[in-house]
C-alpha positions as CSV (number, residue, x, y, z in Angstrom):
1,M,0.0,0.0,0.1
2,S,1.2,3.5,-0.8
3,H,-0.5,4.8,2.5
4,G,1.7,5.6,5.7
5,P,0.7,4.0,8.9
6,R,-1.3,7.1,9.7
7,S,-3.0,8.0,6.5
8,G,-3.8,4.1,6.1
9,L,-5.4,3.6,9.5
10,A,-7.6,7.2,8.7
11,A,-8.5,5.3,5.2
12,V,-9.7,2.3,7.1
13,S,-11.2,4.4,9.5
14,S,-13.4,6.0,6.7
15,A,-14.2,3.1,4.7
16,L,-15.9,1.6,8.1
17,L,-18.0,5.0,8.4
18,A,-18.8,4.9,5.2
19,M,-20.3,1.5,5.3
20,S,-22.1,1.6,8.9
21,R,-24.0,5.0,7.6
22,H,-26.0,3.4,4.9
23,L,-29.4,1.4,5.7
24,E,-30.1,0.4,2.3
25,V,-28.8,-2.8,1.1
26,R,-27.8,-1.8,-2.5
27,D,-26.3,1.4,-1.0
28,V,-24.0,-0.7,1.6
29,L,-22.6,-3.0,-1.2
30,K,-21.8,-0.2,-3.3
31,T,-20.0,1.2,-0.1
32,I,-18.2,-1.9,0.8
33,V,-16.8,-2.5,-3.1
34,A,-15.6,1.2,-3.3
35,S,-13.8,1.3,0.3
36,A,-12.2,-2.4,-1.0
37,R,-10.9,-1.0,-4.2
38,E,-9.8,2.4,-2.6
39,L,-8.2,0.7,0.2
40,L,-6.0,-1.9,-1.6
41,D,-5.2,0.3,-4.8
42,A,-7.0,-2.0,-6.9
43,Q,-8.3,-1.6,-10.4
44,Y,-11.3,-3.9,-10.1
45,A,-13.5,-4.7,-7.2
46,A,-16.9,-6.9,-6.8
47,L,-18.9,-7.8,-4.0
48,G,-21.5,-11.1,-4.7
49,V,-24.6,-12.1,-2.5
50,P,-24.8,-15.7,-3.6
51,D,-28.3,-17.1,-4.1
52,D,-29.7,-20.7,-3.0
53,H,-29.6,-21.9,-7.0
54,G,-26.0,-21.2,-8.1
55,G,-25.7,-17.9,-8.6
56,F,-26.1,-14.7,-7.3
57,A,-28.7,-12.8,-6.1
58,Q,-26.8,-9.5,-6.1
59,F,-23.3,-8.5,-8.1
60,V,-22.2,-5.0,-7.5
61,V,-18.5,-3.8,-9.3
62,D,-16.4,-1.1,-9.4
63,G,-14.0,0.1,-11.9
64,V,-16.2,-1.1,-14.5
65,T,-18.5,1.4,-16.6
66,D,-21.8,0.9,-16.8
67,E,-21.7,0.4,-20.8
68,Q,-18.6,-2.6,-20.0
69,W,-21.2,-3.8,-17.3
70,K,-24.2,-3.8,-19.8
71,A,-21.4,-5.6,-22.4
72,I,-20.4,-8.3,-20.2
73,G,-24.2,-10.1,-19.9
74,P,-25.6,-12.0,-17.4
75,L,-24.8,-12.3,-13.6
76,P,-21.7,-14.8,-13.3
77,R,-22.8,-18.1,-11.9
78,Q,-20.7,-19.8,-9.2
79,H,-18.3,-21.7,-11.1
80,G,-14.2,-21.5,-11.1
81,I,-12.2,-20.1,-8.7
82,L,-15.8,-18.1,-7.1
83,A,-17.6,-21.6,-6.5
84,S,-14.3,-22.7,-4.7
85,M,-13.8,-19.8,-2.3
86,L,-17.6,-19.5,-1.4
87,R,-17.5,-23.3,-0.8
88,E,-14.6,-23.7,1.2
89,A,-14.9,-20.2,2.7
90,R,-11.5,-19.2,2.5
91,P,-9.5,-16.5,0.9
92,E,-7.8,-17.0,-2.8
93,R,-4.8,-14.5,-3.4
94,L,-3.1,-15.6,-6.8
95,A,-0.6,-14.1,-8.9
96,D,-2.3,-14.9,-12.3
97,V,-5.7,-15.8,-12.1
98,R,-5.7,-17.2,-15.5
99,E,-2.7,-19.2,-15.0
100,D,-4.8,-21.5,-12.2
101,P,-6.6,-24.4,-13.4
102,R,-9.8,-23.6,-11.6
103,F,-9.9,-20.9,-13.9
104,E,-13.1,-21.0,-16.7
105,G,-12.7,-18.2,-18.7
106,W,-14.9,-15.0,-18.7
107,P,-17.2,-13.1,-21.5
108,S,-15.8,-11.4,-24.3
109,A,-16.5,-7.8,-23.0
110,H,-14.9,-9.1,-19.5
111,P,-11.9,-7.2,-18.9
112,D,-8.9,-8.6,-18.5
113,M,-7.8,-9.6,-15.0
114,S,-4.0,-11.1,-13.6
115,D,-3.5,-10.8,-10.1
116,F,-6.2,-11.5,-7.9
117,L,-7.4,-11.8,-4.2
118,G,-11.0,-12.7,-3.1
119,L,-12.4,-13.0,0.4
120,P,-15.5,-14.6,1.6
121,I,-18.0,-12.0,3.9
122,R,-18.9,-14.7,6.8
123,D,-21.7,-13.9,9.2
124,G,-21.1,-16.7,12.1
125,D,-20.6,-19.8,9.6
126,E,-22.7,-18.5,6.8
127,V,-21.1,-17.2,4.2
128,I,-23.5,-13.8,3.0
129,G,-21.1,-12.5,0.2
130,A,-17.8,-12.7,-1.1
131,L,-15.4,-10.0,-2.1
132,F,-13.0,-9.8,-5.2
133,L,-10.3,-7.8,-6.1
134,A,-8.3,-7.5,-9.4
135,N,-5.3,-6.1,-10.9
136,K,-2.9,-4.4,-8.1
137,N,-2.3,-0.8,-9.3
138,C,1.5,-0.9,-9.7
139,P,3.9,2.0,-9.9
140,K,7.0,-0.1,-11.3
141,P,6.9,0.1,-14.8
142,E,8.1,-3.8,-15.3
143,G,4.9,-4.3,-13.3
144,G,4.5,-7.9,-10.9
145,C,3.4,-5.7,-7.5
146,G,0.4,-8.0,-6.9
147,F,-1.6,-8.2,-3.9
148,T,0.6,-9.1,-0.7
149,E,-0.2,-10.8,2.6
150,E,-0.9,-7.0,4.4
151,D,-3.4,-6.7,1.9
152,E,-5.2,-10.0,2.7
153,D,-5.0,-8.9,6.3
154,L,-6.9,-5.3,5.3
155,L,-9.2,-7.0,3.6
156,A,-9.9,-9.9,6.1
157,L,-10.8,-6.5,8.3
158,L,-13.2,-4.6,5.8
159,A,-14.9,-8.1,5.4
160,Q,-15.5,-8.5,8.9
161,H,-17.3,-4.8,9.3
162,A,-19.1,-5.9,6.1
163,A,-21.1,-8.5,7.5
164,I,-22.0,-6.4,10.0
165,A,-23.1,-3.7,8.0
166,L,-25.1,-5.8,5.4
167,T,-26.6,-8.0,8.2
168,N,-27.6,-4.6,9.6
169,A,-29.1,-3.4,6.3
170,R,-30.8,-6.8,5.8
171,L,-32.6,-6.5,9.2
172,Y,-33.3,-2.5,8.5
173,E,-35.5,-3.8,5.0
174,R,-36.7,-6.3,6.7
175,S,-38.2,-4.3,9.8
176,R,-39.3,-1.7,6.7
177,E,-41.3,-4.7,5.3
178,L,-43.0,-5.8,8.6
179,T,-43.4,-1.9,9.3
180,I,-45.4,-1.6,5.6
181,A,-47.3,-4.8,6.0
182,E,-48.3,-3.4,9.6
183,E,-49.6,0.2,7.8
184,R,-51.4,-1.9,5.4
185,S,-53.1,-3.8,7.6
186,R,-53.9,-0.5,9.6
187,L,-55.3,1.2,6.0
188,A,-57.7,-2.0,5.6
189,H,-59.2,-1.9,8.9
190,E,-59.7,2.4,8.4
191,L,-61.0,1.6,4.8
192,H,-63.8,-0.8,6.3
193,D,-64.7,1.5,9.5
194,A,-64.8,4.4,7.0
195,V,-65.5,4.2,3.4
196,A,-67.6,0.4,4.2
197,Q,-69.7,2.3,6.9
198,K,-70.5,5.2,4.6
199,L,-71.2,2.8,1.6
200,F,-73.5,1.0,3.8
201,S,-75.6,4.3,4.6
202,L,-75.6,5.1,1.4
203,R,-77.1,1.5,0.2
204,L,-79.8,1.9,2.7
205,T,-80.8,5.1,1.9
206,A,-81.0,4.7,-1.6
207,Q,-83.4,1.7,-1.3
208,A,-85.1,4.2,1.2
209,A,-85.6,7.1,-1.7
210,A,-86.8,4.1,-4.0
211,A,-89.3,3.0,-1.9
212,L,-90.8,6.6,-1.2
213,V,-90.2,8.0,-4.9
214,D,-94.3,7.0,-5.7
215,R,-95.9,7.4,-2.2
216,D,-94.2,10.7,-0.9
217,P,-91.7,12.5,-3.8
218,S,-90.8,15.2,-1.3
219,R,-89.3,13.1,1.4
220,A,-88.0,11.1,-1.8
221,K,-86.1,13.7,-2.8
222,G,-84.5,14.8,0.5
223,E,-83.1,10.8,0.5
224,L,-81.6,11.5,-2.5
225,Q,-79.9,14.4,-1.6
226,Q,-78.5,12.7,1.5
227,V,-77.4,9.7,-1.4
228,A,-75.2,12.4,-2.8
229,T,-73.7,14.1,0.1
230,L,-73.1,10.5,1.2
231,A,-71.3,9.5,-2.0
232,A,-69.3,12.7,-1.6
233,E,-68.0,11.8,2.0
234,A,-67.5,8.1,0.7
235,A,-65.2,9.7,-1.8
236,D,-63.0,12.0,0.2
237,E,-62.4,9.5,3.0
238,L,-61.3,6.6,-0.2
239,R,-59.0,9.3,-1.5
240,A,-57.6,9.6,2.0
241,A,-56.9,6.4,2.3
242,V,-55.3,6.2,-1.4
243,V,-53.0,9.0,-0.4
244,E,-51.6,7.1,2.6
245,L,-51.6,3.5,0.2
246,R,-49.8,5.4,-2.9
247,P,-46.0,4.7,-2.5
248,A,-44.4,8.6,-1.9
249,A,-42.8,9.8,-5.2
250,L,-39.9,10.6,-2.7
251,D,-37.2,9.5,-5.2
252,E,-38.7,12.3,-7.9
253,D,-40.2,14.7,-5.9
254,G,-38.4,14.6,-2.7
255,L,-39.6,15.4,0.8
256,V,-41.0,19.1,0.7
257,A,-43.2,18.6,-2.4
258,T,-44.2,14.8,-1.3
259,L,-45.5,16.3,2.1
260,R,-46.9,19.7,0.7
261,T,-49.3,17.6,-1.8
262,Q,-50.5,14.6,0.5
263,I,-51.1,17.8,2.8
264,Q,-53.0,19.3,0.5
265,V,-55.3,15.8,-1.0
266,L,-55.9,15.4,3.3
267,D,-57.0,19.2,3.8
268,R,-59.5,18.8,0.5
269,A,-60.5,15.2,2.2
270,H,-61.7,16.1,5.9
271,T,-63.1,19.1,7.6
272,A,-60.5,20.2,9.7
273,R,-58.0,22.6,8.0
274,V,-54.7,21.2,7.4
275,T,-51.9,23.3,6.6
276,F,-47.8,22.8,5.7
277,T,-44.7,25.0,6.0
278,S,-41.3,24.5,5.4
279,H,-38.4,26.6,6.0
280,G,-34.7,26.4,4.7
281,V,-34.9,22.5,4.2
282,R,-33.4,20.9,1.3
283,A,-32.8,17.5,0.0
284,L,-32.1,15.2,2.7
285,P,-30.6,11.3,2.6
286,A,-33.0,8.8,1.6
287,A,-33.3,7.3,4.5
288,Q,-34.3,10.4,6.8
289,E,-36.7,11.4,4.1
290,E,-38.6,8.4,3.9
291,A,-38.4,8.1,8.0
292,L,-39.8,11.9,8.4
293,L,-42.3,11.3,6.0
294,R,-43.5,8.2,7.6
295,V,-44.0,10.0,10.9
296,A,-45.8,13.3,9.3
297,Q,-48.2,10.6,8.0
298,E,-48.9,8.5,11.3
299,A,-48.6,11.8,13.2
300,L,-51.3,13.7,10.5
301,H,-53.3,9.7,10.6
302,N,-54.2,10.4,14.4
303,A,-54.7,13.7,14.5
304,L,-57.4,13.7,11.7
305,R,-59.0,10.5,12.7
306,H,-58.9,9.9,16.2
307,S,-58.6,13.6,18.0
308,G,-61.4,15.5,16.3
309,A,-59.0,18.8,15.4
310,R,-60.3,21.3,13.7
311,H,-56.7,22.5,13.0
312,V,-53.4,20.1,12.0
313,D,-50.3,22.2,11.3
314,V,-47.2,20.4,9.8
315,T,-44.0,22.5,9.9
316,L,-40.1,21.4,8.8
317,R,-37.5,23.5,9.7
318,K,-34.0,23.4,9.5
319,R,-32.5,23.9,13.7
320,G,-28.6,24.1,13.3
321,P,-27.5,21.0,10.9
322,D,-30.8,19.4,11.8
323,T,-34.1,18.9,10.6
324,V,-37.3,19.1,12.8
325,L,-40.7,17.8,11.8
326,R,-43.5,19.3,13.8
327,V,-47.1,18.1,13.7
328,T,-49.6,20.1,16.1
329,D,-52.9,19.9,16.3
330,D,-56.3,21.4,18.5
331,G,-57.6,18.3,19.3
332,T,-58.7,16.4,22.3
333,G,-55.1,15.5,23.7
334,F,-54.3,12.7,25.8
335,D,-52.5,12.3,29.2
336,P,-48.9,11.8,28.2
337,S,-48.4,9.5,32.1
338,A,-50.7,7.2,29.9
339,I,-48.8,7.1,26.8
340,R,-47.9,3.3,27.7
341,R,-51.2,2.1,27.4
342,A,-51.7,4.1,24.4
343,G,-48.7,4.5,22.8
344,R,-49.3,1.0,20.5
345,H,-52.6,2.5,19.8
346,L,-51.5,6.0,18.7
347,G,-48.7,4.2,16.2
348,L,-46.2,6.4,18.8
349,V,-44.0,3.1,19.0
350,S,-43.5,2.9,15.3
351,M,-42.8,6.6,15.2
352,R,-39.7,6.3,17.5
353,D,-38.8,3.2,16.1
354,R,-38.5,5.4,12.7
355,A,-36.6,8.1,14.8
356,S,-34.0,6.2,16.5
357,G,-34.0,4.4,13.3
358,I,-31.8,7.3,11.9
359,G,-30.2,8.0,14.5
360,G,-32.8,10.9,15.6
361,G,-35.5,11.6,18.4
362,L,-39.3,11.8,19.0
363,T,-41.1,14.0,21.5
364,V,-44.9,14.1,22.5
365,Q,-46.4,17.5,24.3
366,S,-50.4,16.5,25.1
367,A,-52.9,16.8,27.6
368,P,-56.5,15.9,27.4
369,G,-58.5,19.4,26.1
370,K,-55.0,20.5,25.0
371,G,-54.0,19.4,21.5
372,T,-51.2,17.3,20.8
373,T,-47.9,18.2,19.4
374,I,-45.2,15.5,17.8
375,E,-41.6,16.8,17.0
376,M,-39.3,14.8,15.2
377,E,-35.3,16.0,15.2
378,A,-33.3,13.6,12.4
379,P,-29.5,14.7,13.0
380,G,-27.4,16.6,10.6
381,G,-24.3,15.8,9.0
């Protein structure tokens, strides 16, 4: 390595911090690969996550352009040296991969590689991935540097931390899937309780109007007016529920625009006034934007469905380097001392989990008859 001891340690520290900062599995994989290539000064790096069918569920590369990667073709199978390394779960350090008897060639568009270093990523006894590096950059004009034992030790350290980062990312994604399932289940109940009841009333009222058309036309007219009112209310309830079900357009629009759009729809769908203001908030990391959006949706749901509020206000602002979301309502409120009993019903547990998942905090202020304020703080860089 060209790094001195101090710069080398700083580079390792930087790589480990970068790995722990991401929550999405794909982001973690990309960071591990880029960190490995930079730390060991290699031309190419790759990380494969094996599937159960002799292939790779995911395969991330660094040092290869998008055009090259497309030309290479399908993901590699677990054969040759890759299969041996995964099966025996041991490092492979080769002066020239092409001369190894297990080498089976590569696609025509694949870059030419010689010196090779591969290492399994293990979680206990399970191999959850494999790191591959090729073509150590060599300052000598005659070449022949290759990967060293020191490189192998450094990659082994990186692989240990990669296992932790990858496992944490998988747990985060699984937790998010469960949360989404819980949210969909809750929304199904809301649809049944709100829309289904409205439609049931609508059907009964329409039947009453039909029975009165000949006998009492004026009463029938009144019933039909009630039908129109109930149909409008059902449409509003349905529209509000669809806003919560529809995937948020965070990737395209960002947090501020997505929140503004959803709050405008909620304001039209409910009798309560729902307002939104944003002060100085620009683009945030994807994990933070999603957590802030979900907490805002949960808090809005509570305020609009359970508190009887006439006004709900949502603000998003910068506080130093941090971003603060505040949802305030003038509804019935509740006793914070009873929060353990009320917490799960009001979604406070999931909101706290979302806040802590990005290293932030959640505070709740409320009192009977005094409304409720929920504030979430997302840490800045």
